[in-house]
DRENVEXFI-53150 format. One record per residue: chain; residue number from 1; x, y, z of N, C-alpha, C, CB in turn; residue in three letters. Coordinates in steps of 0.05 Angstrom, whole numbers, plus 5000, padded with zeros to 4 digits. Glycine has a CB too. Layout:
ZATOR kette  nr  n.u  n.v  n.w ca.u ca.v ca.w  c.u  c.v  c.w cb.u cb.v cb.w rest
ZATOR     A NUM    X    Y    Z    X    Y    Z    X    Y    Z    X    Y    Z  ALA
...
//
This chain:
ZATOR kette  nr  n.u  n.v  n.w ca.u ca.v ca.w  c.u  c.v  c.w cb.u cb.v cb.w rest
ZATOR     A   1 1547 5709 8845 1529 5696 8864 1508 5716 8874 1545 5684 8888  MET
ZATOR     A   2 1483 5708 8875 1462 5726 8883 1454 5722 8912 1438 5723 8864  THR
ZATOR     A   3 1442 5743 8923 1433 5742 8951 1404 5749 8953 1450 5760 8968  THR
ZATOR     A   4 1388 5733 8967 1360 5738 8972 1357 5744 9002 1342 5714 8963  LEU
ZATOR     A   5 1346 5767 9009 1340 5774 9037 1311 5766 9042 1345 5804 9043  LEU
ZATOR     A   6 1307 5746 9060 1280 5738 9067 1274 5748 9095 1278 5707 9065  ARG
ZATOR     A   7 1252 5762 9097 1243 5773 9123 1215 5761 9129 1242 5804 9123  VAL
ZATOR     A   8 1213 5746 9151 1188 5734 9160 1178 5750 9184 1192 5704 9167  ASP
ZATOR     A   9 1151 5753 9185 1139 5769 9207 1119 5754 9223 1127 5793 9195  ALA
ZATOR     A  10 1109 5731 9214 1088 5717 9228 1098 5707 9256 1078 5693 9212  SER
ZATOR     A  11 1081 5710 9276 1088 5700 9303 1083 5670 9304 1072 5715 9324  ILE
ZATOR     A  12 1071 5659 9283 1068 5630 9281 1090 5618 9264 1040 5623 9270  ARG
ZATOR     A  13 1096 5593 9269 1114 5579 9251 1098 5557 9237 1139 5566 9267  VAL
ZATOR     A  14 1089 5537 9251 1072 5517 9240 1045 5529 9233 1069 5492 9259  ASP
ZATOR     A  15 1036 5525 9209 1010 5535 9200 1010 5563 9190 0991 5533 9223  GLY
ZATOR     A  16 1033 5576 9189 1034 5604 9179 1032 5604 9149 1060 5618 9188  SER
ZATOR     A  17 1012 5618 9139 1008 5619 9110 1028 5637 9097 0979 5629 9103  VAL
ZATOR     A  18 1035 5660 9110 1054 5678 9098 1082 5665 9095 1057 5704 9114  SER
ZATOR     A  19 1089 5648 9116 1114 5634 9114 1113 5613 9092 1121 5620 9141  ARG
ZATOR     A  20 1091 5599 9090 1088 5578 9069 1090 5590 9041 1061 5563 9072  ALA
ZATOR     A  21 1078 5613 9037 1080 5627 9011 1109 5635 9006 1061 5652 9010  LEU
ZATOR     A  22 1122 5645 9027 1151 5652 9023 1168 5628 9017 1161 5666 9048  ALA
ZATOR     A  23 1161 5605 9029 1175 5580 9023 1173 5573 8993 1164 5557 9040  ASP
ZATOR     A  24 1149 5577 8982 1145 5571 8954 1161 5590 8937 1115 5574 8946  SER
ZATOR     A  25 1162 5616 8944 1178 5635 8929 1207 5629 8932 1172 5664 8940  ALA
ZATOR     A  26 1216 5622 8956 1245 5616 8960 1253 5591 8944 1251 5612 8989  GLU
ZATOR     A  27 1236 5571 8943 1242 5547 8928 1245 5553 8899 1221 5525 8933  ALA
ZATOR     A  28 1227 5569 8888 1228 5577 8860 1254 5593 8854 1203 5593 8852  ALA
ZATOR     A  29 1261 5611 8872 1285 5627 8869 1310 5609 8869 1287 5648 8891  TRP
ZATOR     A  30 1310 5590 8888 1333 5572 8890 1335 5553 8866 1330 5555 8915  LYS
ZATOR     A  31 1313 5547 8854 1314 5530 8830 1329 5544 8807 1285 5522 8820  ALA
ZATOR     A  32 1327 5570 8807 1341 5586 8786 1369 5594 8795 1325 5611 8780  GLU
ZATOR     A  33 1373 5596 8822 1399 5604 8833 1407 5584 8855 1398 5633 8844  HIS
ZATOR     A  34 1414 5559 8847 1420 5539 8868 1444 5546 8885 1425 5513 8855  PRO
ZATOR     A  35 1462 5563 8875 1485 5571 8890 1482 5597 8904 1510 5572 8873  ASP
ZATOR     A  36 1457 5608 8902 1452 5634 8915 1451 5633 8945 1426 5646 8904  GLY
ZATOR     A  37 1453 5656 8957 1453 5658 8986 1426 5669 8995 1476 5677 8996  ILE
ZATOR     A  38 1415 5657 9016 1390 5667 9029 1397 5677 9056 1368 5644 9030  VAL
ZATOR     A  39 1394 5703 9060 1398 5716 9086 1371 5718 9100 1412 5744 9084  VAL
ZATOR     A  40 1368 5708 9124 1342 5707 9138 1341 5727 9161 1337 5678 9148  ARG
ZATOR     A  41 1319 5740 9162 1313 5758 9185 1284 5751 9194 1315 5789 9177  ARG
ZATOR     A  42 1282 5737 9217 1256 5727 9226 1247 5745 9249 1258 5698 9236  ASP
ZATOR     A  43 1230 5765 9242 1220 5784 9261 1199 5772 9280 1208 5808 9247  LEU
ZATOR     A  44 1186 5750 9270 1166 5737 9287 1178 5722 9310 1149 5719 9270  GLY
ZATOR     A  45 1199 5707 9304 1212 5691 9325 1233 5706 9340 1225 5666 9312  ARG
ZATOR     A  46 1245 5727 9327 1266 5742 9340 1260 5772 9336 1294 5735 9328  HIS
ZATOR     A  47 1241 5782 9351 1233 5811 9348 1257 5829 9355 1210 5817 9365  PRO
ZATOR     A  48 1257 5852 9341 1277 5872 9347 1269 5887 9372 1280 5892 9323  LEU
ZATOR     A  49 1288 5897 9387 1281 5912 9412 1264 5937 9406 1306 5920 9427  PRO
ZATOR     A  50 1242 5939 9420 1224 5961 9414 1234 5988 9422 1198 5956 9428  GLY
ZATOR     A  51 1255 5989 9439 1265 6014 9448 1289 6024 9431 1274 6013 9477  ASP
ZATOR     A  52 1296 6008 9410 1319 6016 9394 1313 6041 9377 1326 5993 9375  ALA
ZATOR     A  53 1290 6042 9364 1284 6065 9347 1282 6091 9364 1259 6060 9331  TRP
ZATOR     A  54 1266 6091 9386 1265 6116 9402 1293 6125 9411 1247 6112 9426  PRO
ZATOR     A  55 1310 6106 9420 1336 6113 9429 1352 6126 9406 1351 6089 9440  ALA
ZATOR     A  56 1351 6114 9383 1366 6124 9360 1356 6152 9352 1363 6105 9336  LEU
ZATOR     A  57 1330 6155 9349 1319 6181 9340 1323 6203 9360 1289 6178 9334  ILE
ZATOR     A  58 1320 6197 9386 1325 6217 9406 1354 6226 9404 1320 6206 9434  ASN
ZATOR     A  59 1373 6208 9400 1401 6215 9398 1407 6231 9372 1419 6190 9399  ALA
ZATOR     A  60 1395 6222 9350 1401 6235 9324 1390 6264 9323 1388 6219 9302  GLU
ZATOR     A  61 1367 6268 9336 1354 6295 9334 1357 6311 9359 1325 6292 9327  PHE
ZATOR     A  62 1371 6299 9379 1376 6314 9404 1351 6319 9420 1388 6340 9397  GLY
ZATOR     A  63 1331 6302 9418 1307 6305 9435 1313 6300 9464 1284 6287 9424  PHE
ZATOR     A  64 1302 6314 9482 1306 6307 9511 1292 6281 9517 1295 6330 9529  PRO
ZATOR     A  65 1303 6264 9534 1290 6239 9541 1264 6243 9556 1309 6222 9558  PRO
ZATOR     A  66 1246 6224 9552 1220 6226 9566 1225 6217 9595 1199 6207 9552  ILE
ZATOR     A  67 1216 6233 9614 1220 6226 9642 1208 6199 9649 1208 6248 9660  PRO
ZATOR     A  68 1223 6184 9664 1214 6158 9675 1210 6137 9653 1189 6161 9691  ASP
ZATOR     A  69 1218 6142 9628 1215 6122 9607 1240 6106 9604 1208 6136 9580  ALA
ZATOR     A  70 1237 6081 9596 1261 6065 9591 1274 6073 9565 1254 6035 9592  SER
ZATOR     A  71 1300 6074 9564 1314 6083 9540 1334 6062 9531 1328 6110 9545  HIS
ZATOR     A  72 1333 6055 9506 1351 6035 9495 1380 6046 9493 1342 6026 9468  GLY
ZATOR     A  73 1398 6028 9489 1426 6035 9486 1430 6047 9459 1444 6010 9490  ASP
ZATOR     A  74 1440 6072 9458 1442 6086 9433 1462 6073 9414 1451 6116 9438  VAL
ZATOR     A  75 1485 6065 9425 1505 6052 9408 1495 6026 9396 1531 6047 9425  ALA
ZATOR     A  76 1480 6011 9412 1469 5986 9402 1448 5991 9381 1457 5969 9425  ALA
ZATOR     A  77 1432 6012 9385 1411 6019 9366 1423 6028 9339 1393 6042 9377  ALA
ZATOR     A  78 1445 6044 9341 1458 6052 9316 1470 6028 9301 1481 6072 9322  ARG
ZATOR     A  79 1482 6010 9316 1494 5986 9304 1472 5968 9291 1509 5970 9324  ALA
ZATOR     A  80 1449 5966 9304 1427 5949 9294 1416 5962 9268 1405 5946 9315  LEU
ZATOR     A  81 1411 5988 9269 1401 6002 9245 1420 5999 9222 1396 6032 9251  ALA
ZATOR     A  82 1446 6001 9227 1466 5998 9206 1466 5970 9195 1494 6005 9216  ALA
ZATOR     A  83 1463 5950 9212 1462 5922 9204 1438 5917 9186 1461 5903 9228  GLU
ZATOR     A  84 1414 5927 9194 1390 5923 9178 1392 5937 9151 1365 5934 9193  LEU
ZATOR     A  85 1403 5961 9151 1407 5975 9126 1426 5961 9107 1418 6004 9131  SER
ZATOR     A  86 1447 5950 9118 1467 5936 9102 1455 5910 9090 1491 5929 9118  GLN
ZATOR     A  87 1438 5897 9105 1425 5872 9095 1409 5878 9070 1407 5860 9117  GLU
ZATOR     A  88 1393 5899 9071 1376 5904 9047 1392 5916 9024 1352 5923 9055  ILE
ZATOR     A  89 1413 5931 9031 1430 5942 9010 1445 5919 8995 1451 5961 9022  ARG
ZATOR     A  90 1454 5899 9010 1470 5878 8999 1454 5858 8983 1485 5863 9021  ASP
ZATOR     A  91 1428 5856 8988 1411 5836 8975 1406 5844 8946 1384 5833 8990  ALA
ZATOR     A  92 1405 5823 8929 1397 5828 8901 1367 5828 8898 1409 5806 8883  ASP
ZATOR     A  93 1354 5814 8916 1324 5814 8917 1315 5810 8945 1313 5791 8898  ALA
ZATOR     A  94 1291 5819 8951 1280 5818 8978 1253 5803 8978 1277 5846 8990  VAL
ZATOR     A  95 1249 5786 8998 1224 5771 9001 1213 5777 9028 1229 5740 8997  LEU
ZATOR     A  96 1189 5790 9029 1177 5798 9054 1151 5781 9058 1170 5828 9054  LEU
ZATOR     A  97 1151 5765 9080 1128 5749 9087 1114 5761 9110 1136 5719 9093  ALA
ZATOR     A  98 1091 5774 9105 1078 5791 9125 1048 5785 9127 1082 5821 9119  ILE
ZATOR     A  99 1039 5776 9151 1010 5772 9155 0997 5799 9163 1006 5751 9176  PRO
ZATOR     A 100 0971 5799 9159 0954 5822 9168 0946 5817 9196 0930 5826 9149  LEU
ZATOR     A 101 0954 5835 9214 0946 5833 9243 0930 5858 9250 0972 5830 9261  TYR
ZATOR     A 102 0906 5854 9260 0890 5877 9269 0888 5899 9248 0901 5888 9295  ASN
ZATOR     A 103 0885 5890 9223 0881 5907 9200 0905 5923 9192 0858 5926 9206  TYR
ZATOR     A 104 0929 5916 9202 0953 5931 9195 0977 5913 9198 0955 5956 9211  GLY
ZATOR     A 105 1001 5926 9199 1025 5911 9204 1030 5911 9234 1050 5924 9189  ILE
ZATOR     A 106 1044 5890 9243 1049 5887 9272 1071 5906 9281 1055 5858 9279  SER
ZATOR     A 107 1073 5908 9307 1093 5926 9319 1121 5918 9312 1091 5926 9350  GLN
ZATOR     A 108 1127 5891 9310 1154 5884 9304 1162 5889 9275 1158 5854 9310  HIS
ZATOR     A 109 1143 5889 9257 1148 5897 9229 1153 5927 9228 1125 5889 9210  VAL
ZATOR     A 110 1137 5942 9242 1140 5971 9242 1167 5979 9254 1118 5985 9258  LYS
ZATOR     A 111 1176 5965 9274 1202 5971 9286 1224 5967 9265 1208 5953 9310  THR
ZATOR     A 112 1223 5945 9250 1243 5939 9229 1242 5961 9209 1237 5912 9216  TRP
ZATOR     A 113 1219 5969 9200 1217 5990 9179 1226 6017 9190 1188 5991 9169  MET
ZATOR     A 114 1219 6023 9214 1228 6049 9226 1258 6050 9227 1216 6053 9254  ASP
ZATOR     A 115 1271 6029 9235 1300 6029 9236 1312 6031 9208 1310 6003 9250  LEU
ZATOR     A 116 1300 6017 9189 1310 6021 9161 1308 6050 9152 1294 6003 9142  LEU
ZATOR     A 117 1285 6062 9159 1281 6090 9149 1296 6110 9165 1251 6096 9151  LEU
ZATOR     A 118 1311 6102 9185 1329 6120 9198 1354 6126 9182 1337 6110 9226  SER
ZATOR     A 119 1357 6110 9161 1380 6113 9142 1372 6134 9122 1388 6086 9128  ASP
ZATOR     A 120 1384 6158 9124 1376 6180 9106 1383 6174 9077 1390 6205 9115  ARG
ZATOR     A 121 1403 6158 9072 1410 6151 9044 1388 6133 9032 1437 6136 9043  GLU
ZATOR     A 122 1377 6115 9048 1355 6099 9037 1331 6116 9032 1348 6076 9057  LEU
ZATOR     A 123 1326 6135 9050 1303 6153 9048 1305 6170 9022 1301 6171 9072  LEU
ZATOR     A 124 1329 6175 9013 1332 6191 8989 1320 6177 8964 1361 6198 8984  ALA
ZATOR     A 125 1317 6151 8966 1302 6136 8945 1319 6126 8922 1282 6153 8935  GLY
ZATOR     A 126 1345 6128 8923 1361 6119 8901 1376 6093 8906 1381 6140 8893  GLU
ZATOR     A 127 1384 6088 8931 1400 6065 8937 1386 6039 8929 1406 6064 8968  ILE
ZATOR     A 128 1360 6037 8934 1345 6012 8929 1328 6014 8904 1328 6005 8952  LEU
ZATOR     A 129 1331 6035 8889 1314 6039 8865 1314 6015 8847 1322 6064 8850  ARG
ZATOR     A 130 1290 6006 8840 1285 5983 8821 1294 5956 8832 1300 5989 8795  ASP
ZATOR     A 131 1303 5955 8856 1310 5928 8868 1284 5913 8872 1326 5931 8895  LYS
ZATOR     A 132 1283 5888 8864 1258 5872 8866 1252 5865 8895 1259 5847 8849  PRO
ZATOR     A 133 1226 5868 8902 1217 5859 8928 1190 5844 8924 1213 5883 8948  VAL
ZATOR     A 134 1189 5820 8935 1165 5804 8933 1151 5803 8960 1171 5775 8924  ILE
ZATOR     A 135 1125 5811 8960 1109 5809 8984 1094 5783 8984 1090 5834 8987  PHE
ZATOR     A 136 1096 5767 9004 1077 5744 9007 1060 5751 9032 1093 5716 9011  THR
ZATOR     A 137 1035 5757 9026 1017 5768 9046 0994 5749 9053 1005 5795 9036  LEU
ZATOR     A 138 0987 5748 9078 0965 5731 9087 0945 5748 9102 0975 5707 9104  ALA
ZATOR     A 139 0919 5744 9095 0898 5759 9108 0877 5739 9118 0885 5780 9089  ARG
ZATOR     A 140 0870 5740 9144 0852 5721 9155 0824 5723 9144 0851 5724 9184  GLY
ZATOR     A 141 0815 5746 9136 0789 5750 9125 0790 5758 9096 0774 5771 9141  GLY
ZATOR     A 142 0768 5769 9086 0766 5778 9058 0766 5808 9057 0741 5766 9045  GLY
ZATOR     A 143 0784 5820 9041 0786 5849 9039 0786 5858 9010 0812 5858 9053  TYR
ZATOR     A 144 0779 5840 8992 0778 5847 8964 0755 5866 8957 0777 5822 8946  SER
ZATOR     A 145 0756 5879 8934 0734 5897 8926 0707 5882 8927 0739 5908 8898  PRO
ZATOR     A 146 0687 5895 8939 0661 5884 8941 0655 5869 8967 0656 5866 8918  GLY
ZATOR     A 147 0676 5863 8983 0672 5849 9008 0665 5869 9030 0698 5833 9016  THR
ZATOR     A 148 0652 5859 9052 0645 5878 9073 0668 5892 9086 0630 5862 9094  PRO
ZATOR     A 149 0692 5880 9085 0715 5893 9097 0734 5906 9076 0731 5872 9113  LYS
ZATOR     A 150 0723 5911 9053 0740 5925 9033 0750 5952 9045 0723 5931 9007  GLU
ZATOR     A 151 0776 5957 9042 0787 5981 9053 0798 5979 9081 0768 6003 9051  GLY
ZATOR     A 152 0793 5956 9094 0802 5952 9121 0831 5941 9122 0784 5933 9136  TRP
ZATOR     A 153 0842 5933 9100 0870 5925 9099 0888 5949 9098 0876 5905 9075  ASP
ZATOR     A 154 0899 5957 9121 0916 5981 9122 0945 5974 9120 0910 5997 9147  HIS
ZATOR     A 155 0951 5948 9117 0979 5939 9116 0990 5941 9087 0982 5910 9125  ALA
ZATOR     A 156 0975 5930 9068 0985 5929 9040 0990 5957 9029 0965 5915 9023  THR
ZATOR     A 157 0971 5976 9031 0977 6003 9021 1001 6016 9034 0953 6021 9024  PRO
ZATOR     A 158 1005 6011 9060 1028 6023 9074 1054 6011 9063 1025 6018 9104  TYR
ZATOR     A 159 1054 5984 9061 1078 5971 9050 1084 5980 9022 1075 5940 9051  LEU
ZATOR     A 160 1063 5983 9006 1068 5993 8978 1078 6021 8978 1041 5991 8962  GLU
ZATOR     A 161 1068 6038 8996 1077 6066 8997 1106 6068 9005 1060 6082 9016  ARG
ZATOR     A 162 1114 6053 9025 1142 6055 9035 1161 6042 9015 1144 6041 9062  ILE
ZATOR     A 163 1156 6017 9008 1175 6003 8991 1174 6011 8962 1171 5973 8993  PHE
ZATOR     A 164 1150 6019 8953 1147 6027 8925 1152 6056 8920 1120 6020 8916  GLY
ZATOR     A 165 1141 6074 8937 1142 6103 8931 1164 6117 8947 1116 6115 8937  GLU
ZATOR     A 166 1172 6107 8970 1193 6119 8985 1220 6107 8977 1189 6116 9016  VAL
ZATOR     A 167 1222 6081 8977 1247 6068 8971 1250 6061 8941 1250 6042 8987  LEU
ZATOR     A 168 1228 6064 8926 1228 6061 8897 1236 6032 8888 1248 6080 8884  ASN
ZATOR     A 169 1228 6013 8904 1233 5985 8896 1212 5975 8878 1235 5967 8922  MET
ZATOR     A 170 1218 5953 8864 1200 5941 8844 1184 5919 8858 1215 5930 8820  ASN
ZATOR     A 171 1158 5925 8864 1142 5907 8880 1127 5886 8864 1122 5924 8896  ILE
ZATOR     A 172 1127 5862 8875 1109 5840 8865 1095 5829 8889 1126 5818 8849  ARG
ZATOR     A 173 1070 5820 8885 1054 5811 8908 1041 5783 8903 1032 5831 8915  LYS
ZATOR     A 174 1041 5767 8924 1025 5742 8925 1008 5743 8950 1044 5716 8923  ALA
ZATOR     A 175 0982 5743 8947 0964 5748 8970 0945 5725 8974 0949 5775 8966  VAL
ZATOR     A 176 0943 5715 8998 0923 5694 9005 0904 5707 9024 0937 5669 9017  ALA
ZATOR     A 177 0878 5704 9018 0857 5715 9036 0841 5692 9048 0838 5733 9020  GLU
ZATOR     A 178 0825 5699 9068 0806 5681 9082 0822 5658 9096 0786 5669 9062  LEU
ZATOR     A 179 0846 5663 9104 0863 5642 9114 0853 5631 9141 0891 5651 9118  THR
ZATOR     A 180 0836 5646 9155 0825 5637 9180 0799 5621 9177 0820 5660 9199  LEU
ZATOR     A 181 0789 5618 9153 0764 5604 9149 0764 5576 9160 0757 5604 9119  ALA
ZATOR     A 182 0785 5560 9156 0785 5532 9165 0783 5530 9196 0809 5518 9156  PRO
ZATOR     A 183 0790 5550 9211 0791 5548 9240 0773 5567 9255 0819 5552 9249  VAL
ZATOR     A 184 0756 5582 9240 0739 5602 9253 0710 5596 9250 0745 5630 9241  THR
ZATOR     A 185 0696 5592 9272 0667 5587 9271 0653 5610 9256 0655 5584 9299  PRO
ZATOR     A 186 0634 5602 9238 0620 5622 9223 0631 5627 9195 0618 5647 9237  GLY
ZATOR     A 187 0656 5617 9190 0669 5621 9164 0670 5595 9148 0697 5631 9168  MET
ZATOR     A 188 0654 5575 9157 0655 5549 9144 0649 5550 9114 0636 5530 9157  GLU
ZATOR     A 189 0630 5568 9106 0623 5570 9078 0645 5582 9061 0598 5587 9075  THR
ZATOR     A 190 0665 5593 9073 0687 5606 9058 0712 5588 9056 0694 5632 9072  LEU
ZATOR     A 191 0710 5564 9067 0734 5546 9067 0744 5540 9039 0728 5520 9082  ILE
ZATOR     A 192 0725 5533 9021 0733 5527 8993 0746 5551 8980 0708 5518 8977  ASP
ZATOR     A 193 0734 5575 8985 0746 5599 8973 0773 5605 8985 0727 5623 8978  ALA
ZATOR     A 194 0777 5599 9010 0804 5603 9023 0824 5585 9010 0802 5598 9053  SER
ZATOR     A 195 0816 5560 9004 0835 5541 8992 0843 5551 8964 0823 5513 8990  LYS
ZATOR     A 196 0823 5561 8949 0829 5571 8922 0848 5595 8923 0803 5579 8907  VAL
ZATOR     A 197 0842 5613 8942 0859 5637 8945 0888 5629 8952 0847 5655 8966  SER
ZATOR     A 198 0891 5610 8970 0918 5602 8978 0933 5588 8955 0916 5583 9002  GLU
ZATOR     A 199 0919 5571 8940 0932 5557 8918 0941 5578 8897 0912 5537 8905  GLU
ZATOR     A 200 0924 5597 8891 0931 5618 8872 0955 5635 8882 0907 5636 8866  GLU
ZATOR     A 201 0955 5640 8908 0977 5656 8919 1004 5641 8918 0971 5663 8949  ALA
ZATOR     A 202 1003 5614 8922 1028 5599 8919 1038 5600 8891 1023 5569 8928  HIS
ZATOR     A 203 1019 5598 8872 1027 5599 8844 1039 5626 8837 1003 5593 8825  ALA
ZATOR     A 204 1027 5647 8848 1037 5674 8843 1065 5678 8855 1018 5695 8854  GLU
ZATOR     A 205 1068 5668 8880 1094 5670 8893 1116 5656 8877 1092 5658 8922  ALA
ZATOR     A 206 1110 5633 8868 1130 5618 8852 1136 5633 8826 1119 5590 8845  GLU
ZATOR     A 207 1115 5643 8813 1119 5657 8787 1136 5682 8792 1092 5665 8775  LYS
ZATOR     A 208 1129 5698 8812 1144 5722 8817 1174 5717 8823 1132 5738 8840  HIS
ZATOR     A 209 1179 5696 8839 1206 5690 8846 1222 5680 8822 1207 5669 8869  ALA
ZATOR     A 210 1209 5665 8805 1222 5655 8781 1230 5678 8762 1204 5634 8766  THR
ZATOR     A 211 1211 5696 8759 1216 5719 8741 1239 5736 8752 1191 5736 8738  VAL
ZATOR     A 212 1238 5742 8779 1259 5758 8791 1286 5744 8788 1252 5762 8821  VAL
ZATOR     A 213 1287 5718 8793 1312 5704 8792 1323 5704 8763 1308 5675 8801  ALA
ZATOR     A 214 1306 5700 8744 1315 5700 8716 1324 5728 8707 1293 5690 8697  ARG
ZATOR     A 215 1310 5748 8717 1319 5776 8710 1346 5781 8722 1298 5796 8721  ASP
ZATOR     A 216 1352 5771 8746 1378 5775 8757 1399 5761 8741 1379 5765 8786  LEU
ZATOR     A 217 1393 5737 8731 1411 5722 8714 1418 5737 8689 1400 5694 8708  THR
ZATOR     A 218 1397 5748 8676 1400 5763 8652 1417 5788 8656 1373 5771 8640  SER
ZATOR     A 219 1412 5801 8679 1427 5826 8685 1457 5820 8690 1415 5839 8709  ALA
ZATOR     A 220 1462 5796 8700 1490 5789 8706 1505 5779 8681 1491 5768 8728  ALA
ZATOR     A 221 1490 5771 8661 1502 5759 8637 1518 5780 8621 1481 5746 8620  ALA
//
């Protein structure tokens, strides 16, 4: 039996493009693995405590506490970090649904990643080597080559660096751009392009999930 870890980051539920793309990927994965398990971690609806990582790192490295700062519970922080690490270790594949916020990843995604990276065994780069991870990414504007905001997407390169080069996972991406065109004054001329981008991203998400699921089946055979 296979396990898919799905991590959602959008603070929206209804109308979230990154969640919708992940839904397409999950449906395709389930079509290949109907008896598989989906473990869900919704960072958008249930953010991790922001003081967990500072509490953990201060304890691990023996840093003196910052005067007058609030400090998280160290035991709780250690338990949470261990839980997050175990989730990604146990998964056969990972699905990350992450929107672009203010040209980067949001604080609650960074908290999750920081807690994961507190695991020195994961940092060594072998535990998750070659494990498939699918990114379903949503960007409100246009950041492709040749656009005025080319290079302003600081989320995707960071995610690729951490999951691809630090953790050595096998990355696949489905990306929808211009997602704010239908609701943003001044972007009316880009609505058609946004629809095309979203349709193509759904197709990519489904394709990636199908390939990953079939590869897992072949590996288990």
